[in-house]
N, C-alpha and C positions, 0 to 999 in steps of 0.2 A: 572602417579603419581611417584614422586621422592622418592627413598628408601635410608635409611641410617641405620647404625648399632648401636644398643643400647645395650651396655654391662652393665648388672645389677648385682651387687654383690648378691650372693645367701646366704650370711650369715645373717639369719633372713629373715623376709618378708617385713620389712619396706622400703627397697630400691625399690623393684619391685612395691609396692603399690603406692608409690609417682611417680614412672616412668609411671605407668598406667595413673595416674591423668594428668601428663604432656602430654602424647601421645594422650589422649582423646581431647586435645585442639589444636592439630596440624591440619593444613589444607593442603591438597594436598601432605602430606608426609606420608610415610609408614615405620614404624620401624621394622627392623629384630632384634629381641631380642636374646641375648646370655647370658645364665645364667645356673642355675641348681637347684637341690634340690626342696624345697617347692615353691620357686619363679617360677620355670619352670612349676610346677603343676598348679599354679594360672593362668598363661598365657594360658596353655592348656585348662583349664576350661572355659575360656572366648573366646576360639578359635582364639587366636592370634598366629602369626608365631614366633616360638622360636627354637633355637638350645639348646637342653638340654645337655650341655657338661661339666659343671663345677661341681666339687665334693669338697665342702669346708670342712675344718677341723672343728670338733665339740669342743665347750668349754666343759671343765670338771668342772661340778658344783656339789658340795656336800652340802646339807642342806642350799642351797641358796648362797654359797660362791664359787667364782671362784678359782679353784685349778690349780697349776702349770702353771701360765701364760707364763713362759719362754718356756716351752715345746710347748704350743699353738703357740707362736710366731715363733718358729722354724718350726712347721708344716705349719704355714701360709706362711713362706718363700718358702718352697717346693711347696706349692699350687700355689703361685705366679709364680714360674718358669713354672709349668704345664700350667697355664692360659696364660702365655706369648706364649708358643708354640701353644696352641689352637687358640689364637687370631691372631697369625701370619698366620696360615693356613686359617682362615676364611677371613681375610682381603685380602689375596692374591687372593682368589676366588671371593670376592664380588665386587672388584674394587670400593670400597666405596669412596665418596667424603666428608664424615663427620663421625666422631665417637663421640657418646655421651656415657659417662661412669658414672654410679652411684657407685662410690667408687670401681671400678675395675681398679686398677692402671696398671695392666699388659697390658691391651688393649691400654691404653693411651701411654705407653712406645713404643709399636710397631707402633701405628699410628703416633706418633711424629717422629720416625725414618723414616717413609715413607712420611713425610711431609703432612699428612692428617690433616685437621683442627680438633681440639679436644675441647669438652665441658665436663667439670666435674660437676656432681651434688653431693654435699657432705654436711654434717653438722659437719664434723671434719676436722681440718687442720693439726693435729698431734696426735699421740697416746701416752698413758701413762699407758700401761698395767703392766710393769715390774719395779722392784727395784733392787738395788745391781749391780752385774756384768752384768746381762742380760740387764740392762738398757742402757749399752754402745752400744750393738747391736741394740737396739730399737732406740737409738739416730741416728745411722747411717742410719737406715731405714727411720726415719723421715726426715733426710737430703735429701735422695733420693726422698722421696715423695714430699718434698717442691720444689725440682727442677722440678719435673713433673708438679706440680701445676702452677709454674711460666710460663711454656711453653704452658699451655692451652690458647686457644683463649679467653675463658670465663670460670669462675668458678661460679656456681649457688649455693648460700647458702639459704636454706629454713628458713630464720629467718629475723626479722626486723632490720633495721639500714641503715647506709650510705654505699654506694658503695666505693671501693677503688681499685686502680690498675686494675687487671682483675677480681676482685671479684664483683659479682652482688648479692645483697641481695633482694630476691623477696617476703619474707614472707612465712609462712607455706604453704606447698604443700599438698593438700588433695583431695581425690576423691569426686565427686559430686554424688548426687542421684536425680532422677526425682520424687521421692515420698515424700509425707508429712509424718510426724512422725506418725500420726494416721493410715495412709495407711500401713506403715511398721509394726506397732503393730498388725494390723489385719492380715497382711501377715504372720507374725511369730507366731501369736496366743498368744501374750502377754496379759494376762488378769489381772495379779496382778502387784504390784511393782516388777520391774525386775532388777536383777543384772547380768551383763555379766562379766564373768571371762575369760581373754584371755592371752595366754602366747607366742604367735608368732609361728615361724616356727621350733623351736627346742624343746627338752625336758628339757631345762635349767630351765624352770619355774615350774616344777613339785612340788617343795616345796611350791610355792605360791598357787597352786590349793587347796591342802589339808588344808593349814592354813586358806584360805578364806572360804572354805566350813564349817570348824569347827567353825569359828567366826560367820558366818551367822546363823548357827543352834542355836546359843545361844541368838539370837535377837528375842524379843517377838513381831514379826510382821509376817503377812502372805506374804512371799516373794517367788519369783520364781528365781531359779538360772539357768542361761544359761551358759554352758561351751563351749568355743571354744578351744578345746585341740590341734588343729593344726595337721600337717602331721606326726609328730614324736612321738606322744603319743598314746599308745594302752591301757594303764591302764584304768579300768572302775571305775567310782565313783558313789556312791549312792546319791539319792535325788537331782539329777540335770537333766536337759535336755541337753544332749551332742550333739552339732551341729557338732562336729569333726573339719574338715578342710573346711573352707569357703573361697569364693573369694570376699565376700561382707561384711567384718567385719565392714566397716564404716556405713552400714545400720543398723546392729545390735546395734552398739554404739548409733546411733541416736535414735533408738526405745527404748533403755534401760533407766532406771532411774539412774543407776550407773554403771560405768565400773571399774573393778579391773584388773590391768595389770602390767607386767614388764614395766620398764621405757624406752621403745623405743620411739624415737622422733615422728615417724609417728602416732602411736596410741595416744600419747599425743595430737598431733596437730589435729587429727580427733575428739577426744573428745571435744576439745575446739571449733572447727569449728561448731560442732553440739550442743554445749551447754550442754553436758552431764557431770555431776560431775564425777570426776575420782580419783582413788587412784593408785599411781604408785610406785611400790616397786622395787628398783634396785637389780641386782645380786651384792652381796658384792664383791668388788675388781674389778668390771667392770667399769672403769673410766667414760666411756661415759654415761652409765645408771645412775651412781651415780651423775654425773653433771646434767643430765636431771631431775632426781628426786629432787635434791636440788633446782632447779629452781621452782619446783612445791610445795616445802615445805615438801618433804618426804626424808626419809633415810631408810636403810635396817632394822634398829631396829623397825621400825613401823610395820613390819610383826607380831610382838609379841603383838601388841595392836590393831589389826584390828577390833575387836568387837566394841570398842569405836569409832574408826574412821568411820566405816561403818554406825553406828547409826547416827552420826553427818552428814555425807555426804548425807544420804537419805533425810534429811530435807533441803538440800541446793537448792536454786533456780537455774534453768537453765539459762545460760548466753552464748548465741550464739555469736561467734566471726567471722565476715566476713573476708575472705581472698581471694586474687586473685593470690596466689603464682603459681599455676599450669598454669594459663593463661599467666602470665609474663614470666615464664620459657619457655613456648611454643613459645612466641614471640621472645625470644632471639635465640632459635634454628632456627626458620624460617629466621631470619635476617642473621645468619651465613651461612646457606646452600644456600641462594640466592647469 
């Protein structure tokens, strides 16, 4: 079986979950994952091979707003340099003939220097975290990122649209389940109308948990709240079933009647793929989440009117969207490695 190195950004869980979806569709290929934090924990839970070596910087979020993005950007630059040294060491030992990266640009830089074929999986082509003087530094970083992107053999975007240059748009990339919705509801013992609250791999969504629970408590329906608090939250909440940190959020989403989440692309795509109505609240000032939320008709201020939105969404019909993004991405990887 042919092996290759898959470097997956550990900033949140959305990168690794879509990477799992892609890898599940590969034939006669085995991925050696390189990541860290909650992403590494998911891979260990499903008994996949992983080098747990990355330690990403945390966003500073207060009351739902991103604070001091310039400081985060500086910490990210230092993290990038650390990742470059780590990926250099790993690629030197692995003798890899392909590097696939999900928004881990350090590994791409090293691989391209070594003339190893590279594939990038990403849903952003530039960042917009900062304003003022700090934005000049970010522009330089974006320029460097753009040069790395241009050198990639293929760039896989999990969105619909036409291909151009080395960009391949494959559509949403989501994990599959072998179970029906009824089987999953039985498995999780969902007996009532069920709302899943999920905040991903960090504690940045703590504000959303409490706001959502408070709003649901005011709705005159017999509802069950399932909290997926993730690997970074230890705080206890009343009147919820806390599933903590799970490796199969997509199945919980499928089984639920409504999902309330931060506006990460992978969670949004999984909710659409399984037809589960969703409410997606962005971290204020997080450009990527704000863009994702806007596409779904949401903004940060919606966190203050959740009761009304939840009541409306609970009446919404399910609308399952078929996607073959994971299969298409896997086909691209197999063509390159051959």
